[in-house]
N, C-alpha and C positions, 0 to 999 in steps of 0.2 A: 504494500500500500504506500502511496505517496505521502509526503508531508502535508498536513492540513494547511489550506490556504489561509494566510493571516493578512488582514487589512486593518488600516487604522485611519480614523478621521479625527482631525484636530479642529476645535472650534469652541464656542460657548455652549456648554451642555446643560440642559435642564431636564430632570425627570423626577418622578415621585416614588416615595417609599411607602406612603400611607396617605390618608385623607387629611388635608390641612385643617379641616373642621374638628378633627380629633387630636391631632398632634402638633398643630401650629407650624412654626418654621422648621421643625425637625422632620416634617413630612417631605420636604423638598430637598433634592440634591442638586447643587449648582456648582459648576466648575467654569469660572470665567475664561480660563484657558485650559480646556479639557481635552482628554484623549479617549476615544472609544475604540477598543480593540475588538475585532470581529474575526472569529475562526470558524470556517465552514458554515457561514450563515447565522452564527449565534454569537451573542455577546461573550467575550472572554474576560474583559475587564473594562472598567470605566472609572476615570478619576483625573487628578491634575496631570497635565501634560508633562510637567517638570519631573514628576515621579515615575511616569510610565514609559516615557520615550526610550529610556535605557533598557527596557524589557523586550523591545521589538527585535525580531530577527534582522540580521544584517541586510537581507534582501527585501525587507518590507518597506514599501513606499508609503509615506504619510500623505493623505489627501488633506490639504490645508484649506479648511473652511472658516478660518478666523474672519470675524465680521458677520458671521451667520450664527443663528441659533440651531442647535441640533436637539431634537426631541423625539420621543417614540411616535410612531404613526398614530393617527387618530382612529378612534373606534366609534362607528356609527351603529347604535343598537336598534334602530328602527327606520326602515326605508322601504319604498315600493319601486322596484326597478321597472315594473310594467307601467308605472305612472310617469315615467320620464317625459313623455310627450305631452302631458297635460299640465305640467308645471306652469304657474302663472295663468290659470284659467279663472275668469272673473266671476265673482258675485254670488257665491252660495255658501251655506253652512253644511255641516257634515252629511246629513241624509240626502239632501238635494244634490250635493256634490257627487255622491256615489251614483245616483241615478243619471245625472246630466253628463258627467265627464268620465268617471272611473269605469263603470261597467261597459260603455261603448269602447273605451280604449283597450280594456282587457280582452274584449272579444277578439281582437286582431291577433292575439297570441296563440290562437289555434293554428296559425301559420308558422311552422318552424323557422322559416327564413326570416320572417319579421322578428320573431323572438331572438334569434341569434344576432341580428343587426342591432337591436336595442340593447341586448346584454353587453355586447362589445362596447357600445358607446357609453353605457352606464358605468362599466368597470373603469374605463378610461377617465370618466369624469371623477370618479372617486379618487383615483390616483393623482390626477392633476390638482385635487383639493387636499391632498395629504392623508386621505383615508385609506388605511391598509387592511382593516378588518371591518366587515359589515354584516348585519343581520337583516335580510331582505325578504319581503313577500314576493312570490311569483304570482301566477294566476291559477285558475282551476285546471289548466291544461298541463299534463305531465311534461310535454315538450318545452314548456316555459321554464321549468325547473332544470331540465337537461341543458338548455341554452345558457342559463345563468351560471350553473356549475362549470360548464365547459369553458366559458369566458374567464371565470375567476381562476380556474385551474391553469389555463394557458398563461396567466399573469402571476401565478404562484401566490395569489392572495388568500387570506383567510376569509371564507364566506360561509355563512349559515343561512339556509333558505329552505323553503318547502312549498309544496302544492297547496293552494287555498282549498279548504273544505267549505262547501256552500251548497246546501240542498233545499233551501226554502227562502222565501222573501227576497228573491233575486230574479233576474231575467232568465227565461228558459235557456238561452244560449250560453249561460254560465253555470247552469245547475248540474251538479253531479248527484249521485245517490249513494246509499250506504255501501253497496257492492263495489262500484267503480272507485269510490273514495278509498276504500280499504285496499283494493287490488293495486291501484296506482301508487298509493303511499308506501305500501310494503315493497313494491318493486323499486321505487326511488330510493328508499332507505338502503336496500341491498346494493343498489348500483353506485350510490354516492357517499353514504355516511362513512366517515373515517378515511376517505380516500384523499391522499395528500393532505391539504389543509382545509378540507371541506367537511361540513357537518350538516345533518338534516334537522329541520324543525317541523314538527307537526303544526299545522297552520289553520285552525278554525278562524275564519275571517273575524267574526265577532258573534256573540251568542244569538242575536236575532236571525242570522242567516244559516244556522245549523239546527236541525231537528234534535230532539232528545237522543234519538238513535245515533246520530252523527257525533253529537257531543260525547256520548259514551264511548264511541269508537276512538275519538281523539284521545281521551283519557287512557284507553287501553294501549294504543300505539305508543304513547309517551311512557307508560309503565313497562311495556314489554321489551323495549329496545334500550338497553343501557347506554347512556351518553347522548341520546338524542335530546333535542330541545323542543320547546313548545312556545309558539308566539301567537299573540292575539292583541285585541284592543279592549280597553275597559274604561267606562266612565269618562268618555271624551266630551260629550255634548249633553245638555240637559234633556233635549227631546229624545235622544238615544236612551238615556237612563230611564225615562218614563216609559218608553216602548218596551224595554227589557222587563220592567216591573209588570206590565200587562201580560207579556208572554210567559213570565215565570213568577206568578203571584205567590208561590210557596217560598221563594228565596228571600232571605233577609236583605240582600243587597245584590247589585249587579255582580260584584266579585264573587259572591256566594254561589252564583250559578256555576262558575268555573270550578270552584272548590268542590261542589257537589259531584261533579263529573271527574274528579281526580286530576285536575289540570293545574294545580298549584304545586310548586316544588322547585328544587334546584334546576337551573337552566330553563325555567319558564319566565318569559319576558312579556310584560304587558305595557303597551304604549298608552300614553296620556295620563291615566290615573288622576284625573282632575277632581271629579265629583265623588270622592271617597270619604269615608269617615275614619276615625282613629281605630275602630274595630277592624275595618278592612286593612288598614296599613299594618296593624299589629299582626294580622293573619298572614299578610305577605311576608313580613319579617320572620315569623315563626316557621313558615314553610320553606324559606329560602328563595321565594319568587322575587323578581326584580322589576323595577319601573323604568320605562324609557321616557325621559323628559323631552318633549318635542316643541320647543317654543315658537319656531317660525310657523309651524302648522297651526298651533293653538291660536296664535294671533290672527293668522290669515283667515281661518274659518270661524273666528269669533267664538271659540269653544270655551275658553276660560283660562284661569291662571294656575299653574302647577305649584303646589306647596312643598318646596324643597325642605324647609325647616321642619315640618311635621314628619316628613318621610325620614329625615336623618334622625330626629329625636326618637323615633320608634324603631330605628335600626334596619330600615329597608335599603337594599342595594339599589342604587340609581345610576343610570348611564344617560347619555344624550343621544337623541335621534334627530336626523334632518327631516324625516318623514316626507321626502319628495314622493309624489308631486303636490300634496297639499302644502308641505313645506316648501319654502321659496328659494332654497339654495342648497347646493351640495357642500358648501363650505362650512366646516366646523367652526371657523373663526366667526363667520356671520351668525351661526347658531349660538355661539357664546355671547355675542353682542345682544341678541334678542333675549337670551336667558337672563342676562343681567337686568334688562328692562322689565321682564315679567316679574322678577323678584322685587325690584324696586317698587312696583305698583302695590306690593303687599307689605312694604316696610322691611323687606329682607335684603341682606347684602350678599353679593357674590364677589368674593375677592378674585383677583387674577389667578392666584395659586389654586384656589378651589376650582375655578373654571377649567384650567388646563388639566388638573387632576381628573375631573369628570370626563374630559375628552380623551383621556389616555388610560391611566390605571383604573379609574372609576368604571369606565366602560368595560375594561377587561374583567374586572371583578364581577360586574353584573352578568357577564357571559361565562363566568367560571373559567376564564382563560388567563388569569393573572400569573399562573405558573409558566406561561408560554410567551405572553406579550404584555405590553402596557408600561414596561419600565426597561431600564438598562441593567438590571441585576444580572450577574453572571449566569449563563445558560439560557437566557431568554432569546427568542428569535429576533434577529436584527432587522426588524421593520422600523424604519425611521424616516424622519423628514428633516430637510434642511431649509430653514426659514430665513428669508431676507428681510431684515427689519428696516431696510431702505427701499422697499419695492415700489413705493409711490413717493412723490415729493412731499406730500403732507405727512405720511408716516415717518419718513426719514427725518423731517424737521422736528416732529414731536418726539421721536426716539432720541434724537441728539440732545434735546432739552431735558430728558428724564434723568433723575438723580439716582434711582434705585432700580433693581431688577423688577420689583413689583410694579413700578410705574411703567416700565417698558413693556412688560407683559400685558398690562391693562390697556395701554395704547394699541398693542397688537390686536387684542381681541375686539376693540371698539372700532379701529380703523382698518384692520386687515381683511383680506379676502383671498381668493385663489391666487392672486398675483404674488402673494408673499411666499408661496410654496416654490422654492427654487428647485427642489429635487425631492423625489420620493423614492426610497429604496426598500425593496422587498428581500428579506433574508440577505441583506448587505449588498444587493445588486440593484443598479439603477433601473427603475420601472417608469419613471417620468422625470424629464429635465426641462425646465422652462427656459426658452430663449432669453437672453439678457436684454431687458428693455427697462433700464432704470429711469427713475424720475417721471414715470407716466402720470 
């Protein structure tokens, strides 16, 4: 066997060891002049350049990125690849949005060629925005899942996805049934789950569009296949919550419907989680279920404001989701900008450190992947982004005036967007590099 390939990046390194809300400044590791050593696609070491340069093999070339920030790749815990083409569609709230835009768009994914073209574009958009891991809905069509996994696999990304389960309260052209849902889901799990960096998610769209039989099926699939995920939506919109109460009058709450069918547990991720009470939040914490906070979508659809403070107080895992296409940007920086404002409206503060934690290690923890991604701890997969803090004239000016790292990170999350992602690397290899266009 040959000698393992060793690579090194030098620059300003920021990553997280814990949640700043719990551990304060000790949660953040910062090396103003740092060195990240990568061996065979994994982090070998990370620390001050002065200490680590002498440990490098004589033939190891140092990639000098001084002037840039080096951070772990972003983690998007909720997005819909099949809604890429309806982003920025005007004027509806959740239930009307589904009928007017979502269902017609998803119908097109019966065509494998269309699914493949959108999946390739979607994955490239994630990479150009610095997102290296995502949890995505596909559509009811098995070929839509095949297309997304194939596109992610070709780019060596971490992708979690699954076929949408939907057998009632939806158009006939998107309706499956208990038999086809089970047959397709089991085949997709066998074909894709655990292959390279891919994982399957059992995917009931939301409680109103699955019958009791299908909800029971989803719970069985989740229980019977170790390591699979489950993803859905809960308590996004008041009208949706009222509808669920009519459909499931025996349930204590919307979340209780999922609990009844065995759909809460480790690796179950629920988007939105706005109109929950503390009993719901405590139940999510107790079962290990996670919330995906989707601020751009919640604002765009007028759904409501996510309560991060209560989720944290009750011990719930929380990650961030762009929720494209109701979400309005693939950029996690833009998503952090909107998250700050959502919390401001409730008298809650989102520090820059907490924000970037949620976008990296927090997301990884929500997906139970923090032993693999989300930080630069030794042995972690070397998914990383190189950020240009002078990508625009305004950001460059504001960054130059900043006195502290916290101030610079805050400017980045409020003024930054995809132009700040100079490079995205997957397992240490370049997956996206932005042409140099400084001062835009």
